N, C-alpha and C positions, 0 to 999 in steps of 0.2 A: 504494500500499499504505500501512499503518500504521507508517509508518518512524519516527516519534516514539516512539511505544509501545513500538516493537523496540528503540530506542535506550536508552530509559528502562529496560527490562528488563535489556538488556546491562550497562549501567552498574552496577545494584544487583547482578548477577551478577560483575561483576568486582570490586567492594567486597568481597563475600564471599568469593571466591577469593584475593583479596589479604591476607584477616584470616586465613584458612586455610592461606597459605602455600601454596596449589595453583597452583604455576608454570605446571604444562602446562596446566591449564583457564585460567590468566589469558590465557596465549597465545593460546589458543583463541579466546577472548572478544573479544580484542582483534583478531585476524583477523575475526571476524563483525562488529564495529563498522566495521571498515576497508571491510568488504562493502557494509555498509549505506550508507556514505557513497559507497562507488564507485556503487552503483546509483541515489543521489541526486545523481549529478554532481558532487560535491564531493570532487574527487580530492585536495587538499590534505589534507584531514581524512583521508579514506582511507588516503594515504601515511603520514600522520601515526603512526596506528594499527597499519599495518601496519610501520612501524619501532619501533614500543613492542614488538610481538611479535616481531619480529626480534632486539631488542637481548637481550630476556629468552631467546629460543630459544639463541642464542648462549652466553649466561651460563651457561644448563643444557645447552648441547652436546647439544641435541637437534636433529638432521640432518634428520630428518623437517620438523618445524615450520621450522626454517631455510628449507629447500628452497622450502617453501609460501610462506613470507613473501617470497623473492626473487621467486616467480612473480607474486605479487598486486601487489608494488611495479612489475614490470617490466610486466605487463597493465595498470597504471594510467596509466605515463608514457611506454608504449611509442613511439608516433608523435611525441611532444614530446621525446623524448632518447632517439633510437635507438641510439647507441653504449652509453649507460649500461643501455638496457634489455638490450640483448645482451649486456653484462658479467655482468648479474645472470642471465638465462638460461643462460649458460654455466656460472654457480656452481651454478645450479639441476641443471643437467647432470651437474657431477661429483658433488653429492651424491645424485642419483638413480642414477648409476653404482656409488658407495659402498653405498648403501641397497639395491642391488637392485632399484628400484623402475621394473619396465619400461615400465608404461604411462606413467610419468611419462617416460621417457626417449623415447618415441615424440611425445608433446605438447610436450616441450621442443624436439626438435630442430623440429619444424613450427614454434613460435613464433620461433625463431634465423632459420630459412628465411625467414620473411614478413618480419622485420626487414630481412634482407638482399636479399630482392625489394624491399622498400619502397625502398631504397637505390640499387636498380639494379646490385646486386652480385650477379649471375646466378650466376657460378662459385659461389662461397661458398653461395649459397642451395641450389644443386643438391646442394652436399655433405651437407648437413642434409636435405635431401629425401631423398636417399639412404639416411642414417642413419635416417631416421623410417620409410621403407619395410621396413628389416630390422626395426627393431623392433615394427612394426606386422604383420609374416609371423611373426615368432618367437612374437607374443601371439596370432596368429589375429584379428588387430583388422580 
């Protein structure tokens, strides 16, 4: 893809959002920049931008974006730092419950289960897979 052009546009948009004090927009742009770096396998830069978005979402108390940031970071570092990824996914799970983001609950439980499976902690994985199934059934997914 044209990742360089996308990054250039995102950086321009970030400057504009910053100048206009549009914090929610700046959070989304930082997530987009992180996603571009993730797609180009530059995980260090991806996590850096996800953390910028996370810091701003925590400052503005935007639980929806905070949960997204936790998930993006966990997805990026997952198998390199399993315990940290699990802790981030669990934070996402707590926020998804508060926000009543049922689809997020299903996906996050699956992510946690995958991490436990990777570690060989099958009992823990089963607990989260069972939760994922309950949310999937509830959402007809």
